[in-house]
C-alpha positions, 0 to 999 in steps of 0.5 A: 115846710114849703110855702105856697107861691102867690099866683095872683096877677092883674086880670082886669082889662081896661080900655082907657078913655080920654079921662085916663090918658095919663095912665098905662093900659092894664091888660088881661094876663095869664095867671102865672107863678109870682116868683117875685114874691115867693116866700123865703127864709130870712127874706132880704126885703124884711131887713132893716135899712141899715143892712141894705146899705152897701158901698162900692158902686163908685169903683166902676165910674172912677176906674174908667175916668181917673186916668184921663188927666194923666194921659200926657204923662203916661205917653211920655213915661211908658212910652205910648202913642195917643192911639194906644192910650185911647185903645186902653180906654175904649177896651175898658169901657167895652169889657166893663159892659160885656163881662157882666154877662158872665157875672150875672149867670154865675150870680143866678146860680151861686149867689151875689156874694161870691161874684162880688168877692171874686170880681173885687179881688180881680179888680184889686190885683189888676189895679196893682199891676197897672200901677207898676206897669213898665210897658203899654202892652202890660198896662192895656192887658191889666186895664182889661183885667180891671174892667172885668173886675169892676164890672160886677159891682154896678151891674149885679148891684141893680140885681141886688136892689131887686132882691131887697126892694119891692117894685114900688120902691125900686125907682127911688132906691136905684136913683140913690144907688146910681149916685156913686157911679154917676159921680165917678166920671166927674170926680175921677177927673178931679181926683186923677188930676190931684193924684197925678200932680202929687204922685205921677200917673201911677198915683191914681192906680195905686189909689184904685188898688187901695180902694178896691182892697177896702171894698173887697174886705167890706164885702168879705166881712160884712156883706150878707148874700141877698140871693134866694134860690126860690126867686131866681128863674135862671136857677129854677130852670137849671134845677128843673133840667137836672131834675128831669134827668135824675131818676130820683125826681119822685123821691124828692117829693116835688109833687107832694110838697104842701103848705096848709094842706095845699099843693104848690101848683094844684092843677099841675102837680105832675108838671115840674115846669110849672112849679117853683122848687122849694128850698127843702128839696134844693139841697138834694141836688148841687149845682156847680159852675158847669151848669152856668150857661151865660147865653141861655138866659140872655137869649131868653131875654132877647127873644122878648121884643120889648127888651130889645127896644128898651135895652137899646134905648137905655144903653144909648141914654147912658152912653151919652155920659161917656161921650160928653165927658170925654169930648168936653175934656178935649174942648176945654183943654184945647179952646179954653186952655184949662188944666186937668183940675179946672176941667174936672171942676167944670165936669163936676157940674154934669156930675151934680146934674146926674145926681139930682136927676137920679134922685128926682127921677127915681122918686118921681118914677115910684110916685107915678107907679104908686099913683097909677096902681092906686088909681087902678085898685092895686093893678099895675104893669111895668109899663106904667113906670115909663109914663113919668119919662114923657117930659124928659124924652122931649126935653133931653134932645133939646138940651143936647142941641142947646149944649151943642151950640153953647160949646161950639160958640165957646161962650162963657164957662158959666153957660157951659156949666148950666147946659152940662147940668141940664143934660146930666139931670134930664138924661139920668132922670129918664135912665132911672125909669128905663133901668127900673123897667128892665128889672121889673119886666124881667122878674126872676132874671133881673141880674141877667137883664141888667147885665145885658143892659151893661153889655148894650151900654158898653158896646154903644159907648165903645162905638161912640168913643171910637167915632166921637173924636173924628166927628169932633175934629171933622164937624166941630162940637155943634154938629157932632152933638146935634147928631147925638141929639137925633140919636137920643130922640130915636131912643125916646121913640123906642121908649114910647113904643115900649110904653104903648106896646110893651104890655101886649108884647110881654103877654104874648111872650108869656103865652108862648113860653107857657105853650112851649112848656106844656108841649114838653 
């Protein structure tokens, strides 16, 4: 039996005065189908906490950084030039950001489990080939293969969290989930140094192959798909396009599906665009990979102005993590004369900062959203979540400037560690809220939105990785990080703009889409 969707949304309009200057404006929105809370069979949000635990997100962080301590040995053994090794790192970061665009589209039609299994198999095979490579060309090619395989775990993982947790819980859960990938860059240097010392440069890649195989088997044997057709706007859009083409539309009974003697959409029973197709009629039409168009859902998301601002800001925040780890490694090796193990231990302070920022930022984000939701008697907008980032948006650029001149003046390593911790803490404190906002404001398309976030992040990281070394060599650490601080401040401005204008932009976008749907 099909179930009636909840079509309630906040409808109160409030112009906040001085006493409410800490809250987001709640605006009048058109009533639309609440696909976020469509009733489904075996609802993943009702599962026990034990069933919601999945391992594997550290792969993405480790794979990108574990080879750093082995660079010199790789250059001698393959042989390879410094620019070729740098290219292998840059391409890895770029593809790890771009490939999720494809994984996300597949996951919105075929489910999360299939994507996890296929991508992890690709990653494991790529790791084995890299570990046995005898030429730099083969290594670069299969590092790209590795990147494609590892990219799904972190990007689709955020969409999986959207499947199993309500918005009021997501900030905390995303903060916890991102502990593993955030620790990856820091632990990668330590782990890579130890494995390289013990087993040559091939050791880290054999380790990744073993780890990939273990995670692959865990997903194959124990992971239960969290994807539900009724809650995916991408799937619903593809399905409706097929239904429009099929002469059997009326025989499927879409217009006559009832729940408690009520129709799915009482005012629009003949308009298929305004209905969520229930699971009873979905088996009648089989969708395949030919129906997957990775660009259409991406274009839909990018047409919304608030997404462009927030994806840019969020991507730049996370890019900082790639840049600071790489450039700091060079400085510690060149000026502090540290070996790979000591460099890894220093960078661990940044990793610990990101973990603390992720946990605290996630919990604070959920607390503020719940507080404001209670204050407005259950009414909320995704923009309310961004209110908790204001302090971090101001402090983060200041921390980066502070680190710039601490590392430039080659002060005691304790000062470097303190500033690394502070930068890591504040950057991810802000990032967890921006990522949660991207998920909350793109209901039914969470995996596509997070994949676009990965694409922005990977593209920015690729660009920054390519220009960071020339900037560092030409300007020094002080001015290089000062310029980066200015970029982070611009990202903060983008976040504030979305905080103030996002609700209005979302409402306008929804009205345009409803008008376009009615015109068909």
